[in-house]
N, C-alpha and C positions, 0 to 999 in steps of 0.2 A: 354514258356515250364512249365513244373509240375515238383516239385521235392517230393519224398515222404517222406523227412524230413529235416529237415533245415541241411547243408552240408557247410565245409569249402572250397572254391571255387577260382579259381584265373583265373584272363585275362589278356593276354600278347599281345603287340606291341611292337617285337623287334627292326624292325625299326626305332620307336620312343621313345625305351626305356622304354615303358611304364609296370606297372607293379603293379595291383590291386588285392590285398587278401584280401576276404571279406567274410561272412557267408551269403550263398543265402538260402532264402524259397519264397513259394507260395505270394509275394505280389511284387507291381510294385517298381524295385530298380531301381535307378538312378546314375548313375556316370559320373560328369561333369568331363570331361576334356579339358583347354585351349589351346589357338593355340602351346604352348611353351610344350606342352605333359604333364603339371604338374594334377596329379590328385587331386580333390577337395573331401571332405567328400562322403565315400556313404550314400546315403539316401536311407530309404525305408522297409529297415528289423530292424525289433526290437532285434531280436536275435546278428545280427552286431551291434547294438550299444551297446547293455552289454559288448561283447566283447571288442568292441574299448575302451568301461570304463575301462578295467582291463587292455587292452594294451597302454594306456595313463599312468597307476601307474607303468606298466612294463618297457615302456620308460627311467623313471624316474631312475629308478636300472639299465639299460643296461650303462647309460649315467656316471653313476657313477665307473660300472662297468671299462667303458672306463677308466677313468680317473688314476683308481686303475694301469690299465695293462700299462700305459703311464708312470706314476712314476716307476713300475716295470723293465721296459726298460730301463728307466736311473741309477735304481740300479745297472742293469747290466753291464751296461756302466761303471758306474763308480768303478767296481770292475774288470775292464777288460774281459769282459765276455762278447759274442756277444747272445742276447738274442732273435734271432733265431737259435739256436743252443740245441737241444732239447737234451743234454748229460749235458747242463751248468744248474749250479744250484745257487743259493744265498747262501751266508752265511746265518749261522742261526740266527743270530740277527737282519740282514737285513730282513730275508724272516717272521720274527714272525710280525712284525709289521701291513704286508700285508695281514697274515692269520686272524689275529685278523679281519681287513676291511671286508673279503671274508665272513667271518661267521655273521658278523651283517649283508651284504648282503642277506644270506640265510634266516635269521630270517626275514629280510624286504620281501624278496620274497613269502616265506610263509606264513605270514600276508598279503599280496595282495590274495594270490591264495583263501585261505583259508575265509577271507573276502566276495570274489566276489562268493563263491558257497554259502556261508550263507545267502547273500543279494539275489541270485538268484539261488534257488533249483530247480527250475522249468525249468529253460532255458538249453537248449542243449550248450550254449555258456559255461554253466559250464563244461561241462564235455570233451570240446573241450579244455580249458584252463589245465585241469588235464592232460589230455593225453599229450599236446604241453609242461608242464612243468616238471609232474612228469613220466609221462610212457615213452616218449623218452629221460628223462635222469636219467631212471632206479632208480625211487624211489617206491620202492613199499610199504614201511610203510606208508609213507605219502597220498600215492594214496589209501590206503585201509581204513587211518581214514575219506579221504575226500568224498571218493565214500560212505561211510555210511550216509551223509549228505544228498544227493541227493534224489530227489524225484523218484518214482516207472516209470513214464514216460521216466524223464532223465536216470534214468539206464539199458532203453529199446532203448534207441539211439543206432543209428554206434558208437557212442563215449564212452556212458556208455557201450555195450557190451565189446568195446574193453580194457577198463579198465579193468573189471571182468576179460575177459578172460587171460591178465596181470598179473594181482592181483593170480588168480588161477595158472597158469604154474609156476610164482616165489615161489608161496610156496611148488610146491614140490621137489625144491632144498633150502626152506628154512634154516636158521640155528636152528638146533633140530628136524628136519625132518628127519625120513628115505630116505636114497637116493635110489631113482629109481633103481631098477636093472637090468644089462645088462650082456652080455657075451661077452669079448675078448678073442683073440690067446694071449697067452705069448709068450715070444721070441723064443719059442722051438715049438710053431704052435700048443700048448694045451690050448681047452677051458679052459679060467676060468673065474667062475662066480662071481658076487661083491658079493652077499650076502652070498658065502661058505668061505668070508673071515668075517663074522660077529664074534666078540667078539677079535676082531687085531687091532690096529691102521693101517687104511690104507689112504695112500695118493695119491689121483685122480686127473694126474695132465693130461689137458687137451691140447693140441699143435695143431699148424697148419704143415703138412706135409714139406712146407718148411720154420718152424722154425729152424735158428741155434742151 
């Protein structure tokens, strides 16, 4: 078959617990699988090779993160708290060290992402990496900065357009921007327009109907 552009794809064989994620494009692609259902390196896609180069660096970071979380769980237990309890909180003294480590990992993550895009500004793999790390994790400022480094053809890819749309949508509610106008009924059923409150301090609280 053919694809209109490089796309992240998946092949799964649930009965054998096989999962392969890779970037497919119009070239012969080989995915070796041994008799024990072990998947070896995908080959034949230049775009996927670029993505995997970054993924290897990302794996180093996730391994470090896993170690931090494991030590955090031990810290919770040492304070007599359940690490699986969403309401449990570490003491400020214990949490401070972990916050420093996570901040360092964030810097390391940004370094690997920006380095990959600077190295391969003409590859769709770069746009996919940005979607994976910044769009999906709500980092509009970083997404904008790195989007500007991409070549026009990458910006015009499905992932480049996704980044652009994400940035444009976020800009409508960014800090300092005029809030989109809307009209809702107040508690008496009277329509109230947001722009009609201009000049006053206004708190707009969005909530779900099932929220306590």
